[in-house]
C-alpha positions in Angstrom: -38.9 25.2 -56.2 -38.8 21.5 -55.5 -36.6 21.1 -58.6 -34.2 23.7 -57.1 -33.9 21.6 -53.9 -33.0 18.5 -55.9 -30.4 20.5 -57.9 -28.9 21.8 -54.7 -28.8 18.3 -53.2 -27.0 16.9 -56.3 -24.5 19.8 -56.3 -23.6 19.3 -52.7 -23.6 15.5 -52.6 -21.6 15.2 -55.9 -18.0 14.4 -55.2 -15.5 17.2 -55.8 -13.6 16.8 -58.9 -9.9 17.7 -58.7 -9.7 18.4 -62.4 -9.3 21.3 -64.8 -12.3 23.3 -63.6 -11.0 23.4 -60.0 -7.5 24.2 -61.2 -8.9 27.0 -63.4 -10.9 28.5 -60.5 -7.8 28.4 -58.3 -5.6 30.0 -61.0 -8.3 32.7 -61.3 -7.9 33.3 -57.6 -4.2 33.6 -58.0 -4.6 36.1 -60.9 -7.0 38.3 -58.9 -4.7 38.2 -55.8 -1.6 39.1 -57.9 -3.4 42.0 -59.8 -5.0 43.4 -56.7 -1.7 43.3 -54.9 0.1 45.1 -57.7 -2.7 47.7 -57.9 -2.6 48.2 -54.1 1.1 48.9 -54.3 0.4 51.6 -56.9 -2.1 53.4 -54.7 0.6 54.3 -52.2 -1.6 53.2 -49.3 0.1 52.0 -46.2 0.8 48.3 -45.9 -0.3 48.3 -42.3 -3.8 49.2 -43.7 -3.5 46.2 -46.0 -2.7 43.9 -43.1 -5.4 45.4 -40.9 -8.1 45.0 -43.4 -7.1 41.7 -44.9 -9.0 39.5 -42.5 -12.1 41.7 -42.2 -14.2 39.7 -44.7 -13.8 36.7 -42.5 -15.8 38.4 -39.8 -18.7 37.3 -42.0 -18.3 33.8 -40.5 -20.1 35.2 -37.4 -23.2 34.7 -39.5 -22.9 31.0 -38.8 -24.0 31.8 -35.2 -27.5 32.2 -36.8 -27.4 28.8 -38.4 -25.8 27.1 -41.3 -28.0 28.5 -44.1 -28.0 32.1 -42.9 -24.2 31.8 -42.2 -23.6 30.7 -45.8 -25.6 33.6 -47.2 -23.7 36.2 -45.0 -20.3 34.6 -45.8 -21.1 34.5 -49.5 -22.2 38.1 -49.5 -18.7 39.1 -48.3 -16.8 36.5 -50.4 -18.2 37.4 -53.8 -16.3 39.7 -56.1 -19.5 41.8 -56.4 -18.9 43.7 -53.2 -15.3 44.9 -53.9 -16.2 45.6 -57.5 -19.1 47.9 -56.5 -16.9 49.6 -53.9 -14.1 50.1 -56.5 -16.6 51.5 -59.0 -18.0 53.9 -56.4 -14.4 55.0 -55.5 -13.7 55.7 -59.2 -17.0 57.4 -60.0 -17.1 59.5 -56.8 -13.4 60.2 -57.0 -13.1 58.8 -53.4 -9.5 57.7 -53.9 -9.2 56.8 -50.2 -11.7 54.0 -50.6 -9.9 52.2 -53.5 -7.3 50.5 -51.2 -10.1 48.9 -49.2 -11.7 47.5 -52.3 -8.4 46.1 -53.5 -7.7 44.4 -50.1 -11.2 42.9 -50.1 -10.8 41.5 -53.6 -7.3 40.2 -52.7 -8.7 38.4 -49.7 -11.3 36.7 -51.9 -8.6 35.8 -54.5 -6.3 34.2 -51.9 -9.3 32.3 -50.4 -10.1 30.9 -53.9 -6.5 30.0 -54.5 -6.4 28.0 -51.3 -9.7 26.2 -52.1 -12.1 28.2 -49.8 -15.0 28.7 -52.1 -18.5 30.0 -51.7 -20.5 28.1 -49.1 -23.6 25.9 -49.4 -26.2 26.0 -46.6 -25.4 22.4 -45.6 -22.3 23.5 -43.6 -19.1 25.6 -43.7 -17.1 22.7 -45.3 -19.4 22.5 -48.4 -18.1 24.9 -51.0 -18.3 25.4 -54.8 -14.7 24.3 -54.9 -15.4 21.0 -53.1 -15.2 20.1 -49.5 -12.7 21.7 -47.1 -11.1 20.8 -43.8 -12.1 17.8 -41.9 -15.1 17.3 -44.1 -12.8 16.7 -47.1 -10.8 14.1 -45.1 -14.0 12.4 -44.0 -15.4 12.4 -47.6 -12.2 10.9 -48.9 -12.4 7.9 -46.6 -16.1 7.2 -46.9 
């Protein structure tokens, strides 16, 4: 386990590289956002539902009230593609067609987040993500 801690420290302390990997991850987010938006339109679901559900995954930020490490775990659980994929598969397998729009909105939210540079969080703080530092932390890191 000690090796894992060292690996985590290096990953978090390493400067974010604004290169092809980060661009590829953002383009991936764009692709997911575009595809889920097109699929949502095909479901015939109400666009008010889309708007109402779109920010729901961000309620996971409340996990940060329990501390940085726990907050990152809760946030990541709701900002990983695993959740909406499982929900979509359940909707298909159980023929619960009313559930599919929620899965698509959830995946769309994640895609847009990734497009904008909001990645999965590290336990060191909300600004530490797999896509680099965000917000004021990014500005502070650029000047130091």
